[in-house]
Structure formats: C-alpha cells, structure tokens
N, C-alpha and C positions, 0 to 999 in steps of 0.2 A: 880319745877312746880308751876305755879301761883295758888293761892288759888281757883280762879274761875274754873280753869281746874281740880283741884283736887276734887272740889265739884261735877263737872260733872261726874268724874270717880266714886265717891261714890254713886251718884244717879244711874248710870248704873249698878254698881256691886250689890248694895243692892236690887235693883228692878229687877235684872236678865234681863237687857236689852242688846241687842247686842252692841258691841263696835261701836262707831260712831253715835249712836242714839242721835238725837237732844233732849236734856232734858230741854232747856231753857224755853220753854213754858208749861212745865208740871204742872198740878194742881192735888191736891188730888182727888182720885177716877176718874180721867180722863182716866186712863188705869186700866185694871184688877189687875195688879201687885201692884198698890199703893192703897191697902185697909188698914184696920186698922193694920193687921200684918205687911204688907210691910212698913207702916209708922213707927212702932216701930223698925223694922230692920234698916230703914233709919236713924232714930234718933241715934240709937246705933252706927251705922257706922260713922256718922258725929262726934259724941263725941270722938270716937277712932281716927279718921283721923286728927282731929284738936285739940285734947287734951283739950276739953271743957266739961262743964256740962250744959245741957239744962234743964231749969226748966219746970214744968208742963204747965204753961200758954203759954210759947213759943212753947212747943210741940204741943199744941192744935192749936195755931195760925199759925203754919208753914204749910200752905195749898198750897204752890206752890214753884217752884224753886226760883222764885224771892224773896219770903218771906224767903227762906232758906239763900239766899245771905245776906238779911238784918239782919237776925239772927246772921250770922257770924260777920258782921260788929258791931253789938251790943255787941258781945262777944270779940271785939277787934282784930278780924282776918280780915286783909285787903284783899279785893278782888283783 
C-alpha cells in the first residue's frame, strides 16, 4: 500500500470516519471528530503506522491532511 493511501486509512480509522470518506481536504476542527483528543489519537496512529516519532512543534503544526503528508515527507516517508 502506498504511504499516501495508508495515511488516508490512518485518518479514517483514528477519526472514526466511514471507509471511503475523502480526507484529502480535511483540516483540524473542520469536523467534530478532529478535536484535540482526535488530534492526539491521530498523531499516535501515525507514529504507529509509519514507525516515526513526531515532535511537539510538528504535532501543533499538523493542522490538515496536506500538512500530515508534508510531515511524513519531512520524516523521510515517501508519499
């Protein structure tokens, strides 16, 4: 599975979204599920799925799906 597809799965599962939900345009707090608790669950799920450690500044900056993609690239995970 490509990393971008895996990231979509991580977003859907950690935010309890139905399979097939388009997450590419999601932004923090744009849906009720992506609140502060959802954000921490999403960060933890990304760390597990991609075997990375996300530092505090990047956690705070990751406010959209697009920024999550850039974060993975910064971590050396190719999309």
